[in-house]
C-alpha positions as CSV (number, residue, x, y, z in Angstrom):
1,X,0.0,0.0,0.0
2,X,1.3,3.5,-0.8
3,X,2.4,5.5,2.2
4,X,-0.1,8.3,1.6
5,X,-2.9,5.8,1.9
6,X,-2.1,5.0,5.6
7,X,-4.0,6.9,8.2
8,X,-2.6,9.1,10.9
9,X,-1.8,6.9,13.9
10,X,-0.9,3.9,11.8
11,X,1.9,1.9,13.5
12,X,4.5,-0.2,11.8
13,X,6.9,-2.7,13.3
14,X,8.4,-3.0,15.8
15,X,11.7,-3.6,14.0
16,X,14.6,-5.2,15.8
17,X,17.9,-3.4,15.2
18,X,21.2,-5.0,16.1
19,X,24.8,-3.9,15.5
20,X,25.9,-7.1,13.8
21,X,29.3,-7.1,12.1
22,X,28.0,-7.3,8.5
23,X,25.6,-4.3,8.7
24,X,28.0,-2.3,10.9
25,X,30.7,-2.7,8.3
26,X,28.4,-1.7,5.4
27,X,27.3,1.4,7.4
28,X,30.9,2.3,8.1
29,X,31.8,2.1,4.4
30,X,28.7,4.1,3.3
31,X,29.1,6.9,5.8
32,X,32.5,8.5,5.8
33,X,34.4,9.2,9.1
34,X,32.5,6.4,11.0
35,X,34.4,4.0,13.2
36,X,33.1,0.4,12.9
37,X,33.6,0.0,16.7
38,X,31.4,3.0,17.6
39,X,28.4,4.1,15.7
40,X,26.3,7.1,16.5
41,X,22.5,6.7,16.9
42,X,22.2,7.6,13.2
43,X,22.9,4.0,12.5
44,X,19.6,3.1,14.2
45,X,17.8,5.9,12.4
46,X,19.0,5.0,8.9
47,X,18.6,1.2,9.5
48,X,15.0,1.5,10.9
49,X,14.0,4.0,8.2
50,X,15.3,1.6,5.6
51,X,13.3,-1.3,7.0
52,X,10.2,0.9,7.0
53,X,10.7,1.8,3.4
54,X,10.9,-1.9,2.5
55,X,7.5,-2.4,4.2
56,X,5.7,0.4,2.3
57,X,5.3,1.5,-1.3
58,X,7.0,4.8,-1.5
59,X,5.6,6.7,-4.4
60,X,7.8,7.8,-7.3
61,X,9.1,11.3,-6.7
62,X,9.0,11.1,-2.9
63,X,11.5,13.4,-1.1
64,X,12.8,13.2,2.4
65,X,12.5,16.8,3.5
66,X,13.9,16.8,7.1
67,X,14.6,14.9,10.2
68,X,14.7,15.7,13.9
69,X,16.3,13.6,16.5
70,X,16.1,13.5,20.3
71,X,18.1,11.1,22.5
72,X,17.2,10.4,26.1
73,X,19.5,7.6,27.1
74,X,22.8,6.3,25.8
75,X,22.5,3.3,23.5
76,X,24.3,0.1,24.4
77,X,25.5,-1.2,21.0
78,X,25.6,-4.8,22.3
79,X,21.8,-4.8,22.9
80,X,19.0,-5.1,20.4
81,X,17.1,-1.9,20.0
82,X,13.4,-1.9,18.9
83,X,12.1,0.7,16.5
84,X,8.4,1.7,16.6
85,X,7.4,3.8,13.6
86,X,4.1,5.6,13.5
87,X,2.5,8.1,11.1
88,X,1.9,11.2,13.3
89,X,0.8,13.7,10.7
90,X,-0.4,13.8,7.1
91,X,-1.5,17.0,5.3
92,X,-2.3,17.7,1.7
93,X,-1.7,21.0,0.0
94,X,-2.2,21.6,-3.7
95,X,-1.6,18.0,-4.7
96,X,1.3,17.6,-2.3
97,X,1.3,15.2,0.7
98,X,3.4,16.0,3.7
99,X,3.8,12.9,5.9
100,X,5.6,12.9,9.3
101,X,6.8,9.6,10.6
102,X,7.9,9.3,14.2
103,X,10.1,6.4,15.2
104,X,10.6,5.7,18.9
105,X,13.6,3.6,19.9
106,X,13.4,1.4,23.0
107,X,15.6,-1.2,24.6
108,X,14.6,-4.8,25.5
109,X,13.0,-3.5,28.7
110,X,10.9,-1.1,26.6
111,X,12.8,1.9,28.1
112,X,12.6,4.9,25.7
113,X,16.0,5.7,24.3
114,X,15.0,8.4,21.9
115,X,13.0,9.3,18.8
116,X,13.3,10.6,15.3
117,X,10.7,12.4,13.2
118,X,11.1,12.4,9.4
119,X,9.0,14.4,7.0
120,X,8.4,13.0,3.5
121,X,6.9,15.0,0.6
122,X,4.9,13.2,-2.1
123,X,3.6,15.1,-5.1
124,X,0.5,14.0,-6.9
125,X,1.0,16.5,-9.6
126,X,2.6,14.0,-12.0
127,X,-0.4,11.6,-11.8
128,X,-2.8,14.3,-13.0
129,X,-1.0,15.0,-16.3
């Protein structure tokens, strides 16, 4: 289903994120100046967002506009982190959809580690021509 068809409040996941050697090495190669032994929380953000995009149909021409991040607790890279994505806002203006997705990150005890909010723009203008 296309992301713009999901309702506000729709929840995805949870997704289990681990710092395994293979994905950690790939992330370190993709992002310059990253140490394979110590990733920032952006590893969690990019990995969980990537899993989410595999679960949905992201329309052609979608643009990732911005991202905010808030961390509450230090992440233990030896533990599995759970990502809980949710659509928190969806507005339409002149054929453009602005969708905000909040992802909460929790440890195995469900203690909140932090959150990220991404805004995606999807234009319907191409479909009307």
